[in-house]
Phi, psi and omega in degrees: 000128183287152181277151176286131183275127183235137175250135181247128180233111179203141184279358177255117181300324182298319179294314181302316181294324179295313179295318180298319179292323177298311183289329179294338179281354179254129188291342185263359185245147175220119178283119184256350181188163179224150179222141182250002178213167181294317180296322179293325178299316179296313181300314181294322179298314179299319184284322188262338181049058182288165175281340184201144176243126172258119196228133175278152175283314183271100184228149176298144170070333182200122182283171187299327179290322176293319177301314180301315181297317180294319179293320180291333172295320179286320183218093183300341178264009182303137177258117185232132174246128173274126174242106192225157175278349184263132171244033179291135183300320180294318177300313184297312182299317181295318180298318178299318183295323184276347170118016174291151182258352179205155179213121179230139178270141188297336181275007176272176186284159173300330179296326178296314182295316180301317179294323179296316180299314180299317182294314183293322177296336177271008177086011179257157173274155180213117177238124189295168183305314180296321178292319179297323179297320180295314183292317181295322181299319181295311186284334175297320178295316182291325182301319182294342182265349182275145176264149179296136180240161174280116183222173183279334182269124179246132178256141171289167178300319180295318179295323176300317177298317182296314181298318180299318181289323177299318183294340179271000177083018181285146173282166177300324178295316178298318180295319180298315180296318183291323183266355181062044176229174181279157178295327179296321177296319177301313183298323179296318177298317179300313182298317180295319179296318180296321179290317182298319183269001176057050178238172183257340184201180185291326179298312178295328178298309179297320179299315182292319179300318179295316182296319183275348181069038184291330178223000000 
């Protein structure tokens, strides 16, 4: 079975070397190229056609968001993970809007990045724990300000409780303990909510609930 080809773009050689060493320890990944600037990242992507790009936001000559937009124009199916020192809400939201499939903060563990790479290569989005907390905090605040609207999607009282706790960044175990139900029951509710609201993950669930004013 061939290894997945990965391109790393970061202006700090130490970061590139660290990520390369981390990925080299995984049997299914192969780093095929490195870039130290935004323009070089675009050039290397076009030349190497990698399965995934790990990209820093802060890059010389062209930032990560500009790089992402250019690459997606070239290859709309490009899989891109942002690896950044910033957990700023605006950066994260903008990256999600333009089409990155993953976002990991540099002070998180190597396991987070490895999981992000695996998930995105499998066609899934992945936003690390720290990133999810930033997003949930924002939408938790906004949810409390919204008035209930007449909509096609109806949530049960229990589902409303679950969404509120998800927006606070709680894990399934924490929600189960708080609601005095099993973790499996919580997971069932989460799955039903994602299906009912026609979203792909918990982040999109909270975002849609906030937008529609469901609670």
